[in-house]
C-alpha positions, 0 to 999 in steps of 0.5 A, a space after each residue: 212520287 218516285 220511280 224505281 231505280 231502273 227508270 231513274 236515269 232515262 233521257 226522257 220520261 218515256 216508254 215506247 209502248 208495245 204494239 201488235 206486229 209493229 214492235 220488234 227487236 229493231 225498234 226496241 234496240 233503237 228506242 233503248 239506245 236513244 234513251 227511252 224504254 223500248 218494249 214489245 209484246 211477247 206474242 209478236 215473237 212467233 215461230 213455226 213448229 219445230 223452229 227455235 223459239 223466237 222469243 228466246 232469240 229476240 231477248 238474246 239479241 236485245 240483251 247482247 246489243 244493249 250490253 255492247 252499246 253500254 260497254 262502248 258508251 259508259 257515259 250514255 248507257 241504253 235505257 232498259 227494255 220491257 216485254 208485254 205479256 197478254 195475261 188472258 185466259 186464251 193465251 196458251 203461250 203465257 206459261 212458256 213465255 214467262 219462263 223464258 222472260 225469267 231466264 233472261 231476267 227481263 228488267 221491265 214487265 208490262 201486263 195487259 188484259 188481266 192482273 194475275 199474282 203469279 205473273 207479278 211473282 215471276 217478274 219479282 223473282 228476278 228483280 223485274 218491275 211490273 206495270 199493268 195497263 188499265 182503263 179505269 180506277 177499279 182496274 187500277 186498284 185490282 192491279 196493285 192489290 194483285 202485286 203490280 208495281 206500277 200502272 199504265 193509265 190508258 186514256 181516251 185517244 190511245 192507240 190499240 185497246 183504249 179506254 174512254 176516260 179523260 186523262 185528267 179524270 183517270 189520273 186524278 182518281 188514281 193519284 187519290 190513293 196511289 203514289 207509285 209509278 204511273 205512265 200515261 197513254 193517250 194521244 201523246 206525240 210531242 215533247 209538250 205532251 210529255 211535259 203535260 202528262 207529268 204535270 197532270 200526275 204521271 211519271 212517264 209518257 207511254 207513246 206508241 202510234 208515232 213510232 209506227 212511222 219510223 224506219 225500224 217499225 215492222 209495219 207495211 210502208 202503206 201503214 207508215 204513210 197512212 200514219 203520216 197522212 192522218 189526224 185525229 178525225 181519221 180514227 175510229 173507236 170500235 170493238 168489232 175487230 178484237 172484242 175490246 174497244 180500240 182505235 183504228 185508222 178509218 181509211 184502212 177500214 174502208 180499204 178492207 171493204 167496210 163502212 167505218 161509220 156502220 161497224 157492228 159490235 163485238 164482246 170480249 168473249 170473242 177474244 182469242 190469243 190462242 194463235 198469238 193474237 185476237 185479230 182474225 186474219 180477215 182484219 190483218 189489213 185494218 191498222 190501229 193508231 191513236 189520236 195523236 198522229 196528227 203531229 206525225 208527218 214523215 217516216 224517219 229513224 226512231 232516234 230522230 223522232 226521240 231527239 225531236 221529243 227531247 228538244 220539244 220537252 226541254 223547250 216546253 219546260 223552259 217556257 213554263 219556267 
């Protein structure tokens, strides 16, 4: 197994996953400067009619700030950043956003909810590397057949749209035929868990929910505090809110007047990214999170959390050696 050159010099083998609303330039820049890949969903960058295109502005800011950091710190360059594209038929912005990402020569592309060759071709046209997120081996094969360079195995316990398979089962099936780059998602919140992901067959850990409780995250203070106050038992797995199963904070569901133990089901036909997200406004106060948040107890800068991950990772490697 070998990583693309762009990922071979990370401080830690970690991608900060793109999170709806939460991930923006502040968080991405902090993650990259601290030595891990930062990412955001293209659909997070929104503008009103007649206003300048926000995605273009975000990419300009991220690129320029990371360039300045690299010039000032030639021995400690920033990690690359990634943009997440929702490749779903209802995403009316996809073609426009692809053109913007090509123009900015985005180095890493993360695709979700559909594998399309033309998206991979757009990334490859500017030297970009594409990771496609999947929840089972069947989808993994389709993604590689359609031109993705790597995979993100979204296993049980991951925040947002998550699968149900054990990371051990999912990774061993993928590694039975694929020796390219693989990132693992699912309840990873410590340096020990990063090392465990690598031992299980992943090249990279894909970490999202712990970054909600960082100063740079675009999340309400109540959301951040609920991350700190909750654990794995406080996560509910439901399809109601988007049409695809995902993990959500139980207390946020209660606060919205719903019974988390008596939720209805929805199917994928209800997904609609025409307005930037499949989440209806009625669910704006229902917050996603993965099962790994029991390791998070305080809100702090992203760098402080990444520093802790680095210390834990080094200690775990030393203990096993």
